[in-house]
C-alpha positions in Angstrom: -50.6 -145.1 127.3 -48.4 -148.1 126.8 -50.0 -151.0 124.9 -49.3 -153.5 127.6 -51.0 -151.3 130.2 -54.1 -151.2 127.9 -54.0 -155.0 127.6 -53.8 -155.4 131.4 -56.8 -153.0 132.0 -58.9 -154.6 129.3 -58.2 -158.1 130.8 -59.8 -156.8 134.0 -62.9 -155.6 132.1 -63.4 -158.7 130.0 -64.3 -161.6 132.2 -66.2 -163.8 129.7 -63.1 -165.0 127.9 -59.3 -164.6 127.8 -57.3 -162.1 125.7 -54.1 -163.2 124.0 -51.5 -160.8 122.7 -48.1 -160.6 121.1 -45.7 -159.7 124.0 -42.9 -158.5 121.6 -44.4 -155.1 120.9 -45.3 -152.4 123.3 -46.0 -149.2 121.4 -47.3 -145.9 122.9 -51.0 -145.5 122.1 -52.3 -142.0 122.0 -55.8 -142.5 120.7 -58.3 -144.9 119.0 -59.4 -144.8 115.4 -61.4 -146.5 112.7 -59.4 -149.1 110.8 -59.4 -147.0 107.6 -58.3 -143.8 109.4 -55.8 -145.2 111.9 -52.3 -143.8 111.9 -49.1 -144.4 114.0 -49.9 -144.3 117.7 -53.5 -145.4 117.1 -55.3 -148.5 118.3 -58.1 -149.9 116.0 -59.9 -153.2 115.5 -60.8 -155.8 112.8 -64.1 -157.6 112.9 -65.3 -160.0 110.1 -63.9 -160.9 106.7 -64.9 -157.5 105.2 -62.1 -155.7 106.9 -59.5 -158.5 107.2 -57.5 -157.1 104.3 -56.9 -153.9 106.2 -54.3 -155.7 108.4 -51.9 -155.4 105.4 -52.7 -151.8 104.7 -53.3 -150.0 108.0 -50.9 -147.6 109.7 -52.2 -148.4 113.1 -49.6 -149.3 115.8 -52.0 -151.8 117.5 -55.0 -153.8 116.5 -57.7 -155.8 118.3 -58.1 -158.9 116.1 -60.4 -161.9 115.9 -59.0 -165.3 116.9 -57.3 -165.9 113.6 -53.7 -167.1 113.3 -53.3 -165.8 109.8 -54.2 -162.2 110.8 -52.1 -162.4 113.9 -49.0 -163.6 111.9 -49.6 -160.9 109.3 -49.8 -158.2 112.0 -46.7 -159.5 113.7 -44.7 -159.4 110.5 -45.7 -155.8 110.0 -44.6 -154.9 113.5 -48.2 -154.2 114.7 -49.0 -155.0 118.3 -52.3 -157.0 118.7 -54.9 -158.4 121.0 -56.8 -161.5 119.9 -60.4 -162.0 121.1 -63.6 -163.6 120.1 -65.4 -160.3 120.4 -63.1 -157.5 118.9 -65.9 -154.9 118.8 -66.8 -155.4 122.5 -63.1 -155.1 123.5 -62.7 -152.0 121.4 -65.8 -150.5 123.1 -64.0 -151.1 126.5 -60.8 -149.6 125.1 -62.6 -146.4 124.3 -63.5 -146.0 127.9 -59.8 -145.9 128.8 -59.4 -142.8 126.6 -62.7 -141.0 126.8 -65.3 -140.3 129.5 -68.5 -138.3 128.6 -68.8 -134.8 130.0 -70.4 -134.8 133.4 -70.8 -131.6 135.5 -69.7 -131.5 139.1 -72.4 -132.1 141.8 -74.3 -129.0 142.7 -77.4 -126.9 141.9 -77.2 -124.1 139.4 -78.7 -120.8 140.9 -81.2 -120.5 138.0 -82.8 -123.9 138.6 -86.4 -123.8 139.9 -87.0 -126.6 142.4 -90.3 -127.2 144.3 -89.7 -127.2 148.1 -91.0 -130.7 148.6 -88.9 -132.3 145.9 -86.5 -134.9 147.4 -82.9 -135.2 146.1 -80.3 -137.8 146.8 -76.6 -137.2 147.4 -74.2 -135.8 144.7 -76.9 -134.7 142.3 -76.0 -132.3 139.4 -78.7 -129.8 138.4 -77.9 -127.5 135.5 -79.1 -124.1 134.5 -82.8 -123.4 134.1 -83.9 -126.9 135.2 -87.4 -127.1 136.5 -88.4 -129.7 139.1 -92.0 -130.1 140.1 -93.7 -131.0 143.4 -93.2 -134.5 144.7 -90.3 -135.3 142.5 -87.7 -137.8 143.9 -84.2 -137.9 142.5 -81.8 -140.7 143.5 -78.1 -140.5 144.3 -75.7 -139.2 141.6 -78.5 -138.1 139.3 -77.4 -135.6 136.6 -79.8 -133.1 135.0 -78.3 -131.0 132.2 -79.6 -127.6 131.4 -83.3 -126.9 130.6 -84.6 -130.3 131.8 -88.2 -130.1 132.9 -89.6 -132.7 135.4 -93.3 -132.6 136.0 -94.8 -133.4 139.5 -94.6 -136.9 141.0 -91.8 -138.2 138.9 -89.1 -140.6 140.3 -85.6 -140.9 138.9 -83.3 -143.7 140.0 -79.6 -143.5 141.0 -77.0 -142.4 138.5 -79.5 -141.7 135.8 -78.6 -138.9 133.3 -81.1 -136.6 131.7 -79.5 -134.5 128.9 -80.4 -131.0 128.0 -84.0 -130.1 127.0 -85.6 -133.4 127.7 -89.0 -133.4 129.4 -90.4 -136.0 131.9 -94.1 -135.8 132.4 -96.1 -136.3 135.6 -95.8 -139.5 137.6 -93.4 -141.1 135.2 -91.0 -143.6 136.8 -87.4 -143.8 135.6 -85.1 -146.5 137.0 -81.4 -146.4 137.9 -78.6 -146.1 135.4 -80.8 -144.8 132.6 -79.8 -142.2 130.0 -82.4 -139.9 128.4 -80.9 -137.9 125.6 -81.6 -134.3 124.5 -85.2 -133.5 123.4 -86.7 -136.8 124.4 -90.1 -136.7 126.0 -91.1 -139.4 128.5 -94.7 -139.8 129.8 -96.4 -137.4 127.4 -100.1 -137.9 126.7 -101.1 -140.8 124.5 -103.1 -140.1 121.4 -106.6 -140.8 122.8 -109.7 -139.3 121.2 -113.3 -140.7 121.0 -115.3 -139.9 117.9 -118.7 -138.3 118.5 -121.3 -136.6 116.3 -119.9 -133.3 117.5 -116.3 -134.2 116.8 -113.4 -135.8 118.8 -113.8 -136.1 122.5 -110.5 -136.1 124.4 -109.9 -139.1 126.6 -107.6 -138.0 129.4 -104.4 -140.1 129.7 -104.4 -141.0 133.4 -101.8 -143.8 133.3 -98.1 -143.7 133.7 -94.9 -144.4 131.9 -92.2 -146.7 133.4 -88.6 -147.1 132.3 -86.8 -149.8 134.1 -83.1 -149.8 135.1 -80.5 -149.3 132.3 -82.8 -148.0 129.6 -81.4 -145.5 127.1 -83.6 -143.2 125.0 -82.3 -141.3 122.1 -82.7 -137.7 121.1 -86.2 -136.4 120.2 -87.8 -139.8 121.0 -91.2 -140.0 122.7 -92.8 -142.6 125.0 -96.4 -141.9 125.8 -98.5 -142.7 128.8 -101.9 -144.4 128.4 -105.5 -143.6 129.4 -105.2 -146.2 132.2 -102.5 -148.6 133.2 -99.0 -148.1 132.1 -96.5 -148.0 129.2 -93.4 -149.9 130.2 -89.9 -150.3 128.8 -88.0 -153.1 130.5 -84.4 -153.4 131.7 -81.5 -152.5 129.5 -83.4 -151.8 126.3 -81.8 -149.2 124.0 -83.8 -146.8 121.9 -82.3 -144.7 119.1 -83.2 -141.1 118.1 -86.6 -140.1 116.7 -88.5 -143.2 117.9 -92.1 -143.2 119.0 -93.6 -145.7 121.5 -97.3 -145.1 121.9 -99.6 -145.6 124.9 -100.0 -149.0 126.6 -97.0 -150.5 124.9 -94.8 -153.0 126.7 -91.2 -153.4 125.5 -89.2 -156.3 126.9 -85.6 -156.5 128.2 -82.5 -156.0 126.1 -84.2 -154.8 123.0 -82.6 -152.5 120.5 -84.7 -150.1 118.3 -83.0 -148.1 115.6 -84.0 -144.6 114.5 -87.5 -143.7 113.4 -89.1 -146.9 114.7 -92.8 -146.4 115.5 -95.0 -148.5 117.8 -98.7 -148.0 117.7 -100.9 -148.3 120.8 -100.9 -151.5 122.8 -98.0 -153.2 121.1 -96.2 -156.0 123.1 -92.6 -156.6 122.3 -90.7 -159.5 123.8 -87.2 -159.7 125.1 -84.1 -159.3 122.9 -86.1 -158.0 119.9 -84.2 -155.9 117.3 -86.1 -153.4 115.1 -84.0 -151.7 112.4 -84.6 -148.2 111.1 -88.1 -147.0 110.3 -89.9 -150.2 111.3 -93.6 -149.6 112.0 -95.8 -151.9 114.1 -99.6 -151.7 114.1 -102.0 -151.6 117.0 -102.0 -154.5 119.5 -99.4 -156.6 117.5 -97.3 -159.0 119.6 -93.6 -159.5 118.7 -92.0 -162.6 120.1 -88.7 -163.0 121.9 -85.6 -162.6 119.8 -87.5 -161.5 116.6 -85.8 -159.2 114.2 -87.3 -156.7 111.7 -85.1 -155.3 108.9 -85.2 -151.6 107.9 -88.6 -150.1 106.8 -90.5 -153.3 107.7 -94.3 -152.8 108.2 -95.7 -155.2 110.8 -99.5 -155.4 110.8 -99.9 -158.6 112.8 -98.1 -160.8 115.4 -94.5 -162.0 114.7 -93.4 -165.4 116.2 -90.4 -165.6 118.5 -87.1 -165.8 116.7 -88.6 -164.8 113.3 -86.7 -162.5 111.0 -89.2 -160.4 108.9 -88.9 -157.8 106.1 -91.0 -155.8 103.7 -94.4 -154.1 104.1 -96.6 -155.9 104.9 -93.9 -158.1 106.4 -93.1 -161.6 105.3 -90.3 -164.0 106.5 -86.9 -162.5 105.5 -85.9 -165.5 103.2 -89.1 -165.1 101.2 -88.6 -161.3 101.1 -85.1 -161.8 99.5 -86.5 -164.2 96.9 -89.3 -161.7 96.1 -86.8 -158.9 95.9 -84.7 -160.8 93.4 -87.8 -161.4 91.2 -88.9 -157.7 91.5 -85.8 -156.5 89.7 -86.8 -158.8 86.7 -90.4 -157.8 86.5 -90.1 -155.6 83.4 -88.3 -158.4 81.5 -90.9 -161.0 82.8 -93.7 -158.7 81.7 -92.3 -158.5 78.2 -92.0 -162.3 78.1 -95.6 -162.5 79.3 -96.9 -160.2 76.5 -95.0 -162.2 73.9 -96.6 -165.4 75.1 -100.0 -163.8 75.2 -99.7 -162.7 71.6 -98.6 -166.2 70.5 -101.6 -167.7 72.3 -103.9 -165.3 70.6 -102.5 -166.2 67.2 -103.1 -169.9 67.9 
């Protein structure tokens, strides 16, 4: 694909700001690549000062650059075509879509699928091999179920949602439009509810439901549990990575991002636009305010205010955590100093 064609198509996708480019070069682009792996015929991108030096080293034929005249001049002098934008990574993400579309089977129902007679299906659905669909299930238009998906009774799935192989949707769960549930994920499974008695643990049945609103994405082998009563809800456009657990009665706001191995205990309330890095754990009933961020392996026992950045376990504000971490490295040296001072005081 010619570079100028790529620029024209990207300009149609990116409405928030204009793209500028060098019109003197129009190479043929055959694929996209990371900046440190790009070769002739490849399009790559530069974002941030860390990779700026790669403009002088890369073999890429074209680059997506930040709005930086120095980098643009350097690319031009090397004969590299370029696009300048305030969001290089976002434009690169759009460029990938020009070259790659995920696999999607043609509409139709595989003969090995087991579908309850009263299930309702929209137009152009794709149902793969060995899919099981229970009673009262409602599938919207253009829904795609890959092989071995199991949908329990009473589930609703919105238009254009994709359920990848081997995921399981438990009874009465509600999944919105344009969601993606990846392989091995389990939605609406029983919350962990047991009451202690003299004879042992008495099981509390989990009669509630799990709701995923439109545009939610759930990674491989993640689990989102239903509660004893009420609902567990994940709101619009939140993205959840692999191996994440969201317990019963949690509420997760809009446009959040959870990295792998995040764990939410029961009843946690997460605001909008919250970012949880890998292996963050949140204790029962904690409330996380809008726009808060937790760095990797943070343990959160209590509420976090809106906009706060926290780290460590138990968590503290990130700036304090960085100061403490710097001191931690010096503890052996500080301890030796302390012992010497202690001996001097004892002599006195």
